[in-house]
C-alpha positions in Angstrom: 1.3 -22.5 -62.6 3.8 -19.5 -61.5 2.0 -17.0 -60.8 -1.8 -15.7 -61.2 -2.9 -12.4 -59.9 -5.5 -11.2 -57.6 -8.3 -10.8 -59.8 -7.9 -14.4 -61.2 -7.8 -15.8 -57.1 -11.0 -13.1 -55.9 -12.5 -15.0 -58.7 -12.1 -18.8 -58.3 -12.5 -18.4 -54.7 -8.6 -20.5 -53.9 -5.4 -18.6 -52.0 -2.7 -17.7 -54.2 -0.4 -20.4 -52.0 -3.4 -23.4 -53.4 -3.4 -22.1 -57.3 0.5 -21.9 -57.1 2.3 -25.1 -58.9 -1.3 -26.9 -60.4 -1.7 -27.8 -63.4 -2.0 -25.3 -65.7 -4.4 -27.1 -68.0 -6.5 -26.0 -64.7 -7.9 -29.2 -63.7 -8.5 -27.9 -60.1 -11.5 -26.3 -61.7 -13.2 -29.1 -63.6 -16.7 -30.2 -62.6 -18.9 -32.6 -63.6 -20.7 -30.0 -66.1 -17.1 -29.5 -67.5 -17.3 -30.8 -70.8 -14.8 -33.3 -72.5 -14.3 -30.9 -75.7 -14.0 -28.0 -73.6 -10.8 -30.3 -71.9 -9.2 -31.7 -75.1 -9.3 -28.2 -76.2 -7.4 -26.9 -73.1 -5.0 -29.4 -73.3 -4.2 -29.7 -77.7 -3.7 -25.6 -77.0 -1.2 -26.2 -74.3 0.8 -28.8 -76.8 0.9 -26.4 -79.8 2.7 -23.2 -80.3 -0.1 -21.3 -81.7 -2.6 -19.2 -79.6 -6.2 -19.9 -79.1 -9.6 -19.4 -77.8 -12.0 -21.8 -75.8 -15.4 -21.4 -74.0 -15.5 -23.6 -70.7 -17.2 -24.0 -68.3 -15.3 -23.9 -64.6 -15.9 -24.5 -60.8 -14.9 -22.1 -58.0 -13.8 -23.6 -55.4 -16.7 -23.4 -53.2 -18.7 -25.3 -56.4 -20.3 -22.6 -58.3 -19.9 -22.4 -61.8 -18.6 -19.5 -63.8 -19.0 -20.2 -67.6 -15.5 -18.9 -69.2 -13.5 -17.7 -72.1 -9.2 -18.3 -71.8 -6.8 -17.5 -74.5 -4.3 -19.3 -74.3 -0.9 -17.5 -76.1 2.6 -19.2 -76.0 5.6 -17.0 -75.1 8.5 -17.9 -77.1 12.4 -17.2 -76.7 14.9 -16.0 -79.2 14.4 -19.3 -80.5 11.0 -19.7 -80.9 10.7 -22.6 -78.1 7.6 -21.7 -76.1 8.9 -20.8 -72.5 5.8 -19.8 -70.6 1.8 -19.9 -71.5 0.0 -16.8 -70.2 -3.9 -17.5 -69.8 -5.9 -14.5 -70.3 -9.7 -15.1 -68.7 -12.9 -13.1 -69.1 -15.7 -14.2 -67.1 -19.2 -14.6 -69.5 -21.2 -13.6 -66.4 -23.8 -11.6 -68.7 -24.0 -15.2 -71.4 -24.3 -17.7 -68.3 -26.1 -15.8 -66.0 -27.8 -12.4 -67.1 -25.4 -10.5 -64.5 -23.8 -7.0 -65.4 -20.4 -8.1 -64.4 -17.6 -9.2 -66.2 -14.1 -9.8 -64.5 -10.6 -9.9 -66.3 -7.5 -11.8 -64.9 -5.1 -13.6 -66.0 -1.9 -15.7 -65.3 1.5 -17.0 -66.0 
């Protein structure tokens, strides 16, 4: 991770300096209920060059769970080489716990 916005930090309850340089598969947000299928989908998306969407259960720094729709989009240079990924997360609060708020955040 080379950048994350304030909304992502607020959502996951980590400070920016705690997130920077972490692996972009977000394994630091995995917990006991994060499915192996979701983990595999994220890793496969990062090894491909196509946009991929994954629903995954993550954990905040304080241990609370949140269901997330992760959109993983590769960014390519003029030679069609992937130079970075933009990952956008939409917290799926309503589907997970019937709250009406929704957060959007992303990082590069």
